[in-house]
N, C-alpha and C positions, 0 to 999 in steps of 0.2 A: 391506533395498534400497538398493544404492549409486546416486550421481546419474546414472550412464548407464544402469544398468538399471532406473531408475524412469523416466527419460526416454523410452527404447525401449517400456517398457509403456504410458506414456500415448502415444507416436505410434501405436502399433496399436490402442489400444482407441477411439482418436478417428479411426482410420482417415485420418490424415494421411500423405500421399506426399511433400511436399516439404519445406521448413524448417520447424522445430518447434522451441522455446524453452521453458522451465519458469523462470517469472520469480521464483519464489517461494523464501523463506527461511523453512526450517525452526523451529518453537518445540522447542527441545531444553533439557532437563533442566539448570540450572545456568548457561545462558549468556542474559547479558544483553546487549541492543541499545541500551536507549535510556531515558532518563527514570531514571535515578539508584537504579533499583530491581534487587535480585538477579536472577538468572536464575529459571525455573521450578522447584518444586520438586515431586517425586513421591513418593508412598509407598505401601505396598500397604493394602489396608482389612482391619481387623482386628475380627473379630466373636468376643469370646471368645476359644477356641482356633484359631478357624479363620483363615487369613491367604493373601490375595490375591496371592502370591509363591511360583511354581514352585519359584526356588531356596531357599525356606525351607521348603518340603514340602508345599507346596499343591496344589491339583488344576488351579488356573488363577491367570495373572496379570490382577489386577483392583484396578489402581491408580487412588488420587485423584492429580490434577495441581491446583496451584495456580498460575495464569499470568495475566499482563495482556494482552489482543489488542493494545494499542497499542504496548507496552515491547518483547514479546518476538519477533517475527517479524512476515513479511509479514501486513498485516491490510486491511481495507474498512471505511468509516466514514460514516455519515448526519449530517445536519446536528444529530441528536440529539446529537453529542459538544458541542457548544456551547449547545444550546438544553434548557431545562426542558421536560418531559415524555416520552411514549413515543413514540419512532421508532424501532425496531428495523431492523436492515439486514434482517432475514430479510422484512423487510414489503417491502423494494423488488424490484421487478420486474426483474430483471437477464436481458436476452436471453442466450440461450447463446453465440451468436456474435455480435460487433460490430465495424463497421470502426473501426479505431485507426491513430494515426500516431505513430511511432516517432521521436522526433529527441534529440539528442545535444547538450549544454548545457556549455559551460565556465564555471564560475562564476569572476568575478574579485574577489579580496577586497580591501576600501579600507578607510582608517581609519574607523570610528566606526560605519557600517552592515555591516560583516562580509562576508560572501561572498553579496551581494544580487542574485537574478537578476531582471532588469527585463523589462518586456513586450516592448521592442524587441530583447532577445537573444532572448526567446523566438520572438518574430513572424519574424525573421531564418530562425531554423533552422527554423520553420514552413516557411515558404518553399522554404526549398534543399531540404526534403523532398519537397514536392510541393503543400503547401496543405492547409488542413482542410476543403474542401468534402467533404459526403457522409459526413465521420466524426462520430462519436459519443464518442469515446475517445482523448486522447492520453495517451501515455506519455513520460516525460521522463527519460533517461539523464544524468547528470552525469560529467563527465570532470574528470580521469583515473578509467579504469575498471579499475584492475587488480582481480583475482579475491581481494586480501585485503579489498575491501568485504563480502564475504560474512560475514566474521568481525568485522566492526567494532561496537564499543560507542562509540554517539555521546555517551555520555552527557558533558558539561561540554567539548563538542568545538565549539561553535557551528558549527553545521553549515551549509551552503549552503541559503537558503530564498529563497522568492519574495516580490517587492512585490505589495500587495493589487491592483495595477491586471492582475496576470495573471492572478487568479481573475476579476476582473470581465469582462475582456476573453473568456476562455474561455466563460464562463458566455453572454455575448452572442453568441457564434458556436456556441453550441448544442453544447458540449462536455458528456455527461452525467456521463462516468468519467473521472477522472483519475488516472493513476498515476504515482508518482516512486520514484525509490531513494533517498531520504531518510528521516530520520526523522519529518519533517512538512514541510507548504508553509510551515508560519511559522518564525519564527528561535525557537532554543529557549529565549532568555529574551526575553520581549516585554511583560512586566507582565498576561500574560493577556489580550490583546487579539485574538490570533487572525485579525487581521485579515484575510490571504488565505482562510483556510477560509470565512469568513463572506461575503467578495466571492463568492465561487464559489457558496456556497450561498444568495445572494440576499438577504443578510442585513444590517442596519447594526448597527454596532458596539455599539449599546446594546440590540438585539431580546435578549431570554431568551425569548419565545415567537414564533415562526415568524409572519411577516408575511404579507399578499397575494401578495410576491416570491418567497417562500421556494421555493427547489426540492427538494420533497421525494424527488425521485427520485434526485438527482444523488448521486453517491458519490465519495470519495477513497481511493484504495489507497496505503499507505507502506511504506517497509522492503521493497522487492523488489531483487533484482538482475537488470539486463538484460546478459547476456552481450555480450561486444564483437562476438563473430561475426554478431551480429545486426544488419541494416546498417538505417540511418536510411530511411524511407519508410512505405507502406501494409501493416498486417497485419490479420489476425483475431485479434482476441482473446475470449477465452475467460475470463470472470471467474467464477471458481467459489467461494464463499464459504460456512462452515459456517452452518448453521441455527441461529444463536444468537439469542435475544430480548434484545439488547443492542444499543446505539448502534454497536458497531464487533463484529468476528468476524475470526477467523484467516482469510485467502483465498489461493486459487492460481490466479494469473493465469498463462496459456499464450498463447503468440503463435503462429500458423502462416499458412504462405500457400504 
């Protein structure tokens, strides 16, 4: 199913009459998107003489995938990403539809800090898009935003990232679900601090176990692509996540209005 056919199918299945955009980047065999590891591998199951591949004479296609949710496509994660213990995304109660604000930010690269997106920059874009009042989700599109971002491998690219204050302020404003078109809200190489992740989830830098301020129901979604046609402002977000008992799982965010 090509992209346009899939978009039409989703629009009709969700009974959406207005604008509709699929933000997901598919997990594809062999395509690496981030974090220095090769793309997913796929192989047919073999049980004695039986093979799970029609092209090899099997009755059905029945294949094993080896993939990493964080590296190979759009995914949604919980604070289990940075904490010990079991905090699977499947245990988070995600509303089928939530009020989300879409903003566009132009990261400015500087010597030493790279392309760090600051809270004043985000704050200005939020104000220009109508403000966060009543919203539970924020979607951030970085500029420039050409279609090649759908095929980008961010490994060793020092992609734009957010200062910790952004995560802290969004949490204070009640944003529970943060969606970005980057491989991470933190810098590619930060010594393992993941300070912005931690700030958004209500964690201290030294926390390995969630404390009393931890936001167990908050999520971060990364590696999405927001089409240029989608204008900044308020949308309805449907964040559909694979039922995987893991800190992160492949996800399928769509926005409509």
